[in-house]
C-alpha positions as CSV (number, residue, x, y, z in Angstrom):
1,X,18.1,-14.0,-13.0
2,X,14.9,-15.1,-14.6
3,X,11.6,-13.3,-13.7
4,X,9.0,-15.6,-12.5
5,X,6.0,-14.0,-14.2
6,X,7.2,-14.9,-17.6
7,X,7.2,-18.4,-19.3
8,X,9.9,-19.9,-21.4
9,X,8.4,-18.0,-24.6
10,X,8.5,-14.6,-22.7
11,X,4.8,-14.5,-22.2
12,X,3.4,-13.2,-19.0
13,X,1.6,-15.7,-16.8
14,X,0.5,-16.2,-13.3
15,X,3.0,-18.0,-11.1
16,X,2.0,-21.4,-10.0
17,X,2.3,-21.4,-6.2
18,X,0.7,-24.7,-5.6
19,X,3.9,-26.4,-4.4
20,X,5.0,-23.5,-2.1
21,X,4.7,-24.1,1.7
22,X,1.9,-22.4,3.4
23,X,3.3,-20.1,6.0
24,X,2.4,-16.9,7.9
25,X,3.3,-13.9,5.8
26,X,3.5,-10.2,6.7
27,X,4.5,-7.1,4.5
28,X,4.8,-3.6,5.5
29,X,4.9,-0.8,3.0
30,X,5.2,2.9,3.4
31,X,4.9,6.3,1.4
32,X,4.1,9.9,1.8
33,X,2.2,12.7,0.2
34,X,3.6,16.2,0.6
35,X,1.6,19.3,0.4
36,X,1.6,23.0,1.5
37,X,1.5,23.7,5.3
38,X,-2.0,25.4,5.0
39,X,-3.5,22.2,3.4
40,X,-1.9,19.9,6.0
41,X,-3.6,22.2,8.6
42,X,-7.0,21.4,6.9
43,X,-6.2,17.7,7.3
44,X,-5.0,18.1,11.0
45,X,-8.0,20.2,12.0
46,X,-10.5,18.1,10.1
47,X,-11.9,21.0,8.3
48,X,-11.4,19.8,4.6
49,X,-14.7,20.4,2.6
50,X,-14.8,16.7,1.7
51,X,-14.7,15.5,5.3
52,X,-12.4,13.4,7.3
53,X,-9.4,12.9,5.0
54,X,-7.4,10.6,7.2
55,X,-10.4,8.4,8.1
56,X,-11.5,8.2,4.5
57,X,-7.9,7.4,3.2
58,X,-7.6,4.7,6.0
59,X,-10.7,2.9,4.8
60,X,-9.8,3.4,1.1
61,X,-6.3,1.8,1.7
62,X,-7.8,-1.2,3.5
63,X,-10.2,-1.6,0.6
64,X,-7.4,-1.3,-1.9
65,X,-5.4,-4.1,-0.4
66,X,-8.6,-6.3,-0.3
67,X,-9.0,-5.6,-4.2
68,X,-5.2,-5.9,-5.2
69,X,-5.8,-9.0,-7.3
70,X,-8.5,-7.2,-9.3
71,X,-6.1,-4.3,-10.0
72,X,-2.8,-6.0,-10.6
73,X,-3.1,-8.6,-13.4
74,X,-0.8,-11.4,-12.2
75,X,-1.4,-11.1,-8.4
76,X,-3.0,-14.1,-6.7
77,X,-6.4,-13.4,-4.7
78,X,-5.2,-13.9,-1.2
79,X,-7.2,-14.7,2.0
80,X,-6.0,-11.5,3.9
81,X,-6.2,-11.9,7.7
82,X,-5.2,-8.3,8.6
83,X,-4.8,-5.0,7.1
84,X,-3.9,-1.8,9.0
85,X,-3.2,1.5,7.4
86,X,-1.7,4.3,9.5
87,X,-1.8,7.8,8.3
88,X,0.4,10.3,10.3
89,X,0.4,14.1,9.6
90,X,4.0,15.3,9.6
91,X,4.6,19.2,9.6
92,X,8.3,18.5,8.9
93,X,7.5,17.2,5.4
94,X,4.8,18.9,5.2
95,X,2.4,16.1,4.5
96,X,1.1,12.8,5.6
97,X,3.1,9.7,6.1
98,X,1.3,6.5,5.2
99,X,2.2,3.0,6.5
100,X,0.2,-0.3,5.8
101,X,0.7,-3.7,7.3
102,X,-0.9,-6.8,5.5
103,X,-1.0,-10.3,7.0
104,X,-2.0,-13.6,5.6
105,X,-1.4,-17.4,5.9
106,X,-0.7,-18.8,2.5
107,X,1.5,-19.8,-0.4
108,X,2.5,-16.4,-1.5
109,X,3.3,-13.0,0.1
110,X,1.3,-9.7,0.5
111,X,3.9,-7.2,-0.6
112,X,1.7,-6.0,-3.5
113,X,-1.2,-5.7,-1.2
114,X,0.7,-3.6,1.2
115,X,2.0,-1.4,-1.6
116,X,-1.6,-1.0,-3.0
117,X,-3.0,0.0,0.5
118,X,-0.4,2.8,0.7
119,X,-1.0,3.8,-2.9
120,X,-4.8,4.0,-2.6
121,X,-4.5,5.8,0.7
122,X,-2.3,8.4,-0.8
123,X,-4.6,8.7,-3.9
124,X,-7.5,9.3,-1.7
125,X,-5.7,12.0,0.4
126,X,-5.0,13.7,-3.1
127,X,-8.5,13.3,-4.3
128,X,-9.9,14.8,-1.0
129,X,-7.5,17.9,-1.2
130,X,-7.0,18.5,-4.8
131,X,-9.5,21.3,-4.8
132,X,-7.1,23.4,-2.5
133,X,-3.8,22.1,-3.9
134,X,-3.3,20.5,-7.4
135,X,0.3,19.9,-7.2
136,X,0.7,17.5,-4.1
137,X,3.4,15.1,-4.6
138,X,2.9,11.2,-3.8
139,X,6.4,9.5,-3.4
140,X,8.6,7.2,-1.4
141,X,6.3,4.1,-1.9
142,X,8.2,1.0,-0.9
143,X,8.2,-2.3,1.0
144,X,10.0,-1.9,4.2
145,X,9.4,-5.4,5.7
146,X,8.5,-8.7,4.2
147,X,8.3,-11.9,6.2
148,X,7.4,-15.6,5.5
149,X,8.0,-18.1,2.8
150,X,11.3,-19.6,1.6
151,X,13.1,-16.2,1.2
152,X,12.5,-15.5,4.9
153,X,12.9,-11.9,6.2
154,X,13.6,-8.8,4.2
155,X,13.7,-5.3,5.9
156,X,15.0,-2.0,4.9
157,X,17.0,0.2,7.2
């Protein structure tokens, strides 16, 4: 299988999507950041020194999705019509579960925008709590749903 971001000479290039059909497109991504239970308590009680961890991370994730084409060299700038970022404290991890949904109507998908939203939200949680725990772990970032375009629907279990 050939990779679409390389030309015949093997050079990276931006894929030409001008012949693709304009369709509604949705992508959902998820990830998590794990931490000690006492650090999660700071998040849930809203007592972290830097302020509202979940609210700040939600905004950062939305901003990250909107700036994806500025961060990932071969991404197309897209007219995003919706970004939602949900951060859910989970004592069973312990940590925060993060999910992002991104929508557009266009000629290419929004998977990278959803992944970027989750990544930036997780990095923001880390930044806001690193003074109390330096070894938090960000992991599990993946696309869980992609819809639209000629490849149709992809969903993980």
